[in-house]
PANUKOL-390653 format. One record per residue: residue in three letters; y, z, x of N, C-alpha, C in turn. Coordinates in Angstrom, 1 decimal. Example, Ala and Ser with C-alpha at 12.3 -4.5 7.8 and 13.67 -1.06 7.14 Angstrom:
BEGIN
+-----+--------+--------+--------+--------+--------+--------+--------+--------+--------+
!   r !   n.yy !   n.zz !   n.xx !  ca.yy !  ca.zz !  ca.xx !   c.yy !   c.zz !   c.xx !
+-----+--------+--------+--------+--------+--------+--------+--------+--------+--------+
! ALA !   -5.7 !    7.8 !   13.2 !   -4.5 !    7.8 !   12.3 !   -3.3 !    7.8 !   13.2 !
! SER !   -2.2 !    7.1 !   12.8 !   -1.1 !    7.1 !   13.7 !    0.0 !    7.9 !   12.9 !
+-----+--------+--------+--------+--------+--------+--------+--------+--------+--------+
END
This chain:
BEGIN
+-----+--------+--------+--------+--------+--------+--------+--------+--------+--------+
!   r !   n.yy !   n.zz !   n.xx !  ca.yy !  ca.zz !  ca.xx !   c.yy !   c.zz !   c.xx !
+-----+--------+--------+--------+--------+--------+--------+--------+--------+--------+
! MET !  208.0 !   31.3 !   44.3 !  207.0 !   32.3 !   44.2 !  207.0 !   33.2 !   45.4 !
! LYS !  207.2 !   32.7 !   46.5 !  207.3 !   33.5 !   47.7 !  208.5 !   34.5 !   47.7 !
! LYS !  209.6 !   34.0 !   47.1 !  210.7 !   34.9 !   47.0 !  210.5 !   36.0 !   46.0 !
! VAL !  209.7 !   35.7 !   45.0 !  209.4 !   36.8 !   44.0 !  208.5 !   37.8 !   44.6 !
! ILE !  207.5 !   37.4 !   45.3 !  206.6 !   38.3 !   46.0 !  207.4 !   39.1 !   47.1 !
! ALA !  208.2 !   38.5 !   47.8 !  209.0 !   39.2 !   48.8 !  210.0 !   40.2 !   48.2 !
! THR !  210.5 !   39.9 !   47.0 !  211.4 !   40.8 !   46.3 !  210.6 !   42.0 !   45.8 !
! LEU !  209.4 !   41.7 !   45.3 !  208.6 !   42.8 !   44.8 !  208.2 !   43.8 !   45.9 !
! ILE !  207.8 !   43.2 !   47.0 !  207.4 !   44.0 !   48.2 !  208.6 !   44.8 !   48.7 !
! ALA !  209.8 !   44.2 !   48.8 !  211.0 !   44.9 !   49.2 !  211.3 !   46.1 !   48.2 !
! ALA !  211.1 !   45.8 !   46.9 !  211.4 !   46.8 !   45.9 !  210.4 !   48.0 !   46.0 !
! LEU !  209.2 !   47.6 !   46.4 !  208.1 !   48.7 !   46.5 !  208.5 !   49.6 !   47.7 !
! PHE !  208.9 !   48.9 !   48.8 !  209.3 !   49.7 !   50.0 !  210.5 !   50.6 !   49.7 !
! ALA !  211.5 !   50.0 !   49.0 !  212.7 !   50.8 !   48.7 !  212.4 !   52.0 !   47.8 !
! THR !  211.5 !   51.7 !   46.8 !  211.1 !   52.8 !   45.9 !  210.4 !   53.9 !   46.7 !
! ALA !  209.5 !   53.5 !   47.7 !  208.8 !   54.5 !   48.5 !  209.8 !   55.3 !   49.4 !
! ALA !  210.8 !   54.6 !   49.9 !  211.8 !   55.3 !   50.7 !  212.6 !   56.3 !   49.9 !
! PHE !  213.0 !   56.0 !   48.6 !  213.7 !   56.9 !   47.8 !  212.8 !   58.0 !   47.3 !
! ALA !  211.5 !   57.8 !   47.2 !  210.6 !   58.8 !   46.8 !  210.4 !   59.9 !   47.9 !
! GLN !  210.6 !   59.5 !   49.1 !  210.4 !   60.4 !   50.2 !  211.7 !   61.2 !   50.5 !
! ALA !  212.8 !   60.8 !   50.0 !  214.0 !   61.5 !   50.3 !  214.0 !   63.0 !   49.8 !
! PRO !  213.5 !   63.3 !   48.6 !  213.4 !   64.7 !   48.3 !  212.5 !   65.5 !   49.2 !
! ALA !  211.4 !   64.9 !   49.6 !  210.5 !   65.5 !   50.6 !  211.2 !   65.8 !   51.9 !
! ALA !  212.0 !   64.9 !   52.3 !  212.8 !   65.2 !   53.6 !  213.8 !   66.3 !   53.4 !
! VAL !  214.4 !   66.3 !   52.2 !  215.4 !   67.4 !   51.9 !  214.6 !   68.8 !   51.9 !
! LYS !  213.4 !   68.7 !   51.3 !  212.6 !   69.9 !   51.2 !  212.2 !   70.4 !   52.6 !
! ALA !  211.8 !   69.4 !   53.5 !  211.4 !   69.8 !   54.8 !  212.6 !   70.4 !   55.6 !
! ASP !  213.8 !   69.8 !   55.4 !  215.0 !   70.3 !   56.1 !  215.3 !   71.7 !   55.6 !
! ALA !  215.2 !   71.9 !   54.3 !  215.4 !   73.3 !   53.8 !  214.4 !   74.3 !   54.4 !
! LYS !  213.2 !   73.9 !   54.5 !  212.2 !   74.8 !   55.0 !  212.4 !   75.1 !   56.5 !
! GLU !  212.9 !   74.0 !   57.2 !  213.2 !   74.2 !   58.6 !  214.4 !   75.1 !   58.8 !
! THR !  215.4 !   75.0 !   58.0 !  216.6 !   75.8 !   58.0 !  216.2 !   77.3 !   57.7 !
! LYS !  215.3 !   77.5 !   56.8 !  214.8 !   78.8 !   56.4 !  214.1 !   79.4 !   57.6 !
! VAL !  213.2 !   78.6 !   58.3 !  212.5 !   79.2 !   59.5 !  213.5 !   79.5 !   60.6 !
! VAL !  214.5 !   78.7 !   60.8 !  215.5 !   78.9 !   61.8 !  216.3 !   80.2 !   61.5 !
! ALA !  216.6 !   80.3 !   60.3 !  217.4 !   81.5 !   59.8 !  216.6 !   82.8 !   60.0 !
! LYS !  215.3 !   82.7 !   59.7 !  214.4 !   83.8 !   59.9 !  214.3 !   84.2 !   61.4 !
! ALA !  214.1 !   83.2 !   62.2 !  214.0 !   83.4 !   63.6 !  215.3 !   84.1 !   64.2 !
! ASP !  216.4 !   83.6 !   63.7 !  217.7 !   84.1 !   64.2 !  217.8 !   85.6 !   63.7 !
! ALA !  217.4 !   85.9 !   62.5 !  217.5 !   87.3 !   62.0 !  216.6 !   88.2 !   62.8 !
! LYS !  215.4 !   87.7 !   63.2 !  214.5 !   88.5 !   64.0 !  215.0 !   88.7 !   65.4 !
! GLU !  215.6 !   87.7 !   66.0 !  216.2 !   87.8 !   67.3 !  217.4 !   88.8 !   67.2 !
! THR !  218.2 !   88.7 !   66.2 !  219.4 !   89.6 !   66.1 !  218.9 !   91.1 !   65.9 !
! LYS !  217.8 !   91.3 !   65.2 !  217.3 !   92.6 !   65.0 !  216.7 !   93.1 !   66.3 !
! ALA !  216.1 !   92.3 !   67.1 !  215.5 !   92.7 !   68.4 !  216.6 !   93.1 !   69.4 !
! VAL !  217.7 !   92.3 !   69.4 !  218.8 !   92.6 !   70.2 !  219.5 !   93.9 !   69.8 !
! ALA !  219.7 !   94.1 !   68.5 !  220.3 !   95.3 !   68.1 !  219.4 !   96.5 !   68.4 !
! LYS !  218.1 !   96.4 !   68.3 !  217.2 !   97.5 !   68.7 !  217.3 !   97.8 !   70.2 !
! ALA !  217.3 !   96.7 !   71.0 !  217.5 !   96.9 !   72.4 !  218.8 !   97.6 !   72.8 !
! ASP !  219.9 !   97.2 !   72.1 !  221.2 !   97.8 !   72.4 !  221.2 !   99.3 !   72.0 !
! ALA !  220.5 !   99.6 !   70.9 !  220.5 !  101.0 !   70.4 !  219.7 !  101.8 !   71.4 !
! LYS !  218.6 !  101.3 !   72.0 !  217.8 !  102.0 !   73.0 !  218.6 !  102.2 !   74.2 !
! GLU !  219.3 !  101.2 !   74.7 !  220.1 !  101.4 !   75.9 !  221.3 !  102.4 !   75.7 !
! THR !  221.9 !  102.3 !   74.5 !  223.0 !  103.3 !   74.2 !  222.4 !  104.7 !   74.2 !
! ALA !  221.2 !  104.9 !   73.6 !  220.6 !  106.2 !   73.6 !  220.3 !  106.7 !   75.0 !
! LYS !  219.8 !  105.8 !   75.9 !  219.5 !  106.1 !   77.3 !  220.8 !  106.5 !   78.0 !
! VAL !  221.8 !  105.8 !   77.8 !  223.1 !  106.1 !   78.4 !  223.6 !  107.4 !   78.0 !
! ALA !  223.5 !  107.7 !   76.7 !  224.0 !  109.0 !   76.1 !  223.2 !  110.1 !   76.7 !
! ASP !  221.8 !  109.9 !   76.8 !  221.0 !  111.0 !   77.4 !  221.3 !  111.2 !   78.8 !
! ALA !  221.6 !  110.1 !   79.6 !  222.0 !  110.3 !   81.0 !  223.3 !  111.0 !   81.1 !
! LYS !  224.2 !  110.7 !   80.2 !  225.5 !  111.4 !   80.3 !  225.4 !  112.9 !   79.9 !
! ALA !  224.5 !  113.2 !   79.0 !  224.2 !  114.5 !   78.6 !  223.6 !  115.3 !   79.7 !
! ASP !  222.6 !  114.7 !   80.4 !  222.0 !  115.3 !   81.5 !  223.0 !  115.6 !   82.6 !
! ALA !  223.8 !  114.6 !   82.9 !  224.8 !  114.8 !   84.0 !  225.8 !  115.9 !   83.6 !
! THR !  226.2 !  116.0 !   82.3 !  227.1 !  117.1 !   81.9 !  226.4 !  118.4 !   82.0 !
! THR !  225.1 !  118.5 !   81.6 !  224.4 !  119.7 !   81.7 !  224.3 !  120.2 !   83.2 !
! ALA !  224.0 !  119.2 !   84.1 !  223.8 !  119.5 !   85.5 !  225.2 !  120.0 !   86.0 !
! HIS !  226.2 !  119.4 !   85.6 !  227.6 !  119.8 !   86.1 !  227.9 !  121.2 !   85.6 !
! ALA !  227.6 !  121.5 !   84.4 !  227.8 !  122.8 !   83.8 !  227.0 !  123.8 !   84.6 !
! ASP !  225.7 !  123.5 !   84.8 !  224.8 !  124.4 !   85.5 !  225.4 !  124.7 !   86.9 !
! ALA !  225.9 !  123.6 !   87.6 !  226.4 !  123.8 !   88.9 !  227.7 !  124.7 !   88.9 !
! THR !  228.5 !  124.5 !   87.9 !  229.7 !  125.3 !   87.8 !  229.3 !  126.8 !   87.6 !
! VAL !  228.3 !  127.0 !   86.7 !  227.9 !  128.4 !   86.5 !  227.4 !  129.0 !   87.8 !
! SER !  226.5 !  128.3 !   88.5 !  226.0 !  128.8 !   89.7 !  227.1 !  129.0 !   90.8 !
! LYS !  228.0 !  128.2 !   90.8 !  229.2 !  128.4 !   91.7 !  229.9 !  129.6 !   91.4 !
! ALA !  230.2 !  129.8 !   90.1 !  230.9 !  131.0 !   89.6 !  230.1 !  132.3 !   90.0 !
! LYS !  228.8 !  132.2 !   89.8 !  228.0 !  133.4 !   90.1 !  228.0 !  133.7 !   91.6 !
! ALA !  227.9 !  132.6 !   92.4 !  228.0 !  132.8 !   93.8 !  229.3 !  133.4 !   94.3 !
! HIS !  230.4 !  132.9 !   93.7 !  231.7 !  133.5 !   94.0 !  231.8 !  135.0 !   93.6 !
! ASN !  231.3 !  135.3 !   92.4 !  231.3 !  136.6 !   91.9 !  230.5 !  137.5 !   92.8 !
! LYS !  229.3 !  137.1 !   93.2 !  228.5 !  137.9 !   94.1 !  229.2 !  138.1 !   95.5 !
! ALA !  229.8 !  137.0 !   96.0 !  230.5 !  137.2 !   97.3 !  231.7 !  138.2 !   97.2 !
! ALA !  232.4 !  138.1 !   96.0 !  233.5 !  139.0 !   95.8 !  233.0 !  140.5 !   95.8 !
! LYS !  231.9 !  140.7 !   95.1 !  231.3 !  142.0 !   95.0 !  230.8 !  142.5 !   96.3 !
! THR !  230.2 !  141.6 !   97.1 !  229.7 !  142.0 !   98.4 !  230.9 !  142.4 !   99.3 !
! LYS !  232.0 !  141.6 !   99.3 !  233.2 !  141.9 !  100.1 !  233.8 !  143.2 !   99.6 !
! ALA !  233.9 !  143.4 !   98.3 !  234.4 !  144.7 !   97.8 !  233.6 !  145.9 !   98.3 !
! LYS !  232.3 !  145.7 !   98.2 !  231.4 !  146.8 !   98.6 !  231.5 !  147.1 !  100.1 !
! ALA !  231.6 !  146.0 !  100.9 !  231.8 !  146.2 !  102.4 !  233.1 !  146.8 !  102.7 !
! ALA !  234.2 !  146.5 !  101.9 !  235.5 !  147.1 !  102.1 !  235.4 !  148.5 !  101.8 !
! THR !  234.7 !  148.9 !  100.7 !  234.6 !  150.3 !  100.2 !  233.9 !  151.1 !  101.3 !
! GLU !  232.8 !  150.5 !  101.8 !  232.0 !  151.2 !  102.8 !  232.8 !  151.4 !  104.1 !
! GLU !  233.5 !  150.4 !  104.4 !  234.4 !  150.5 !  105.6 !  235.4 !  151.5 !  105.5 !
! ALA !  236.0 !  151.6 !  104.3 !  237.1 !  152.6 !  104.0 !  236.5 !  154.0 !  104.1 !
! LYS !  235.3 !  154.2 !  103.6 !  234.6 !  155.5 !  103.6 !  234.3 !  155.8 !  105.1 !
! ALA !  233.8 !  154.9 !  105.9 !  233.4 !  155.1 !  107.2 !  234.6 !  155.3 !  108.1 !
! ALA !  235.7 !  154.8 !  107.9 !  236.9 !  154.9 !  108.7 !  237.4 !  156.3 !  108.8 !
! PRO !  237.6 !  157.1 !  107.7 !  238.1 !  158.5 !  107.9 !  237.0 !  159.4 !  108.6 !
! ALA !  235.8 !  159.1 !  108.4 !  234.8 !  159.9 !  109.0 !  234.7 !  159.7 !  110.5 !
! ALA !  235.1 !  158.5 !  111.0 !  235.1 !  158.2 !  112.4 !  236.2 !  158.8 !  113.1 !
! LYS !  237.3 !  159.2 !  112.5 !  238.5 !  159.7 !  113.1 !  238.3 !  161.1 !  113.5 !
+-----+--------+--------+--------+--------+--------+--------+--------+--------+--------+
END
C-alpha cells in the first residue's frame, strides 16, 4: 500500500512538472522578446547619437571651410589693395619726378 501511495504521489509531482514546462517556455519567449526590444531600443539610440555626431562634424567642417574661404577672400582683397596703393604711389612718384627736375 505504501508503494502505491508513493507511486501516486510521484506521478502527481511528475504531472505537475510537465504541466509547468509550457509555462517555462512561455516565460522564456517573453524574456527573449523583452531582450530583443531592449536591444532594438539601444541600437536605435546608438544610431541616433552617431547621426548627431556626424551632423556636428559636418557642421564643423563646413564652418572651417567657410572660414578658410573668407580668409582667402580677405587676403586677396588685401593684396589687391596693396597692389593698387603701390601702383598709385608709383604713378604719383613718376608725375613728381619730371616736375622736380
